[in-house]
N, C-alpha and C positions, 0 to 999 in steps of 0.2 A: 452320616460315615458311612464307610467304603462296605460293600456290600461282598463278602466271601465267594473266592472263583466256586461257580454251578460245575458240577458235571456235567452236566450236557450241556455245555459251552466252549466247543471244541479249539476255538482260537482268544483266546483270552487279552490279544492284544490291541490296544484303542484302536480310531480307525484311522488319529492321523499319523501310525507307526506303522501299521499295513501302507497307507496312502504311500510313504515315504519307502517302506520296500518295493515296491511296484514302479515309482520313479527308477528306482537307483537301478534294479532289475531291466527294463525299460533301456536306461541310459546306457548300461552292458552291453545289451546286445546291440544298442544305434552302434556302440564304437565296434563292435567287432563286425558288424557287418561292412563297417567304413575302412578300414583295413584292409577286408579282403577287396572293398572295393578299390583299393588304389592300387594293392601289389598288382588286383588284376587290370588294368590301368599301365602300369608299368612291363607287364608282360606283351598286350597285343600292342603297345606302341612301340617300341623295342625290342620285336622278336629277335631279331639279324644287325645286332651295336658293332658297326662294320667299325675298326679303329681309326685314327686319323694318321695320315705319314705322315711322322714328325719327318725335319731333314736333319743331313747324321751332323751335319755342327750347323752353327750360326753364329756369322762375324760379326761380330759391332765392332762402328768408331773406335778410334782409339779414345782411352777415356771413361766410356762407356760404361758403367754398370745396369743391368737388367733385373728388375724389377715382378715383371709377370708377362705370359706371353699370351696370344691371342689367336685365332688359326681362321682363316677363309677360306671361301672355294680355287684361290689361285695366288694365294697371298699368305703370309703371316706376320704378325705384327706383334714388336715388342718394346713394353714400355720401361723406360729406364729411370735412374734415380735421378734425372739429372732434369724430370718433368719433361721428356719429351715422348713420344710415340713413332717408330722408326716401321717402313711398313717395307717389307722383302718380296720378293718372285716367289714362290712355291718352286719357280721351275729354274730357278737358276741362280735365286738367292743375291741377286742386284740388289742394293737398294732401289724403294719404289719411290718413296713419299716421306718425308720429314715434317710431325707436326708438332709445335711445339707446343704445352700447353700453360695458359696463364691462371 
């Protein structure tokens, strides 16, 4: 049979419940420390995020529709709905290269 709770036993929880409570507490602390670490890493790695200089206008060849844009140091690329990548010069906007995606 089960014994009644003794008045001198301040923690009546079974051992497995105490272990589970400790594991949950440790996991919570670990997640908080991890989140703080990620935030600190972002703040120290990107302290002065300078915005990318975007061109005023992008003139695509006739019939091309842009799907995505990406930027390089002295060029920018436009992915079109015709599965082509158009590479433009950042300084003057001239078309440098066209890559067909198969």
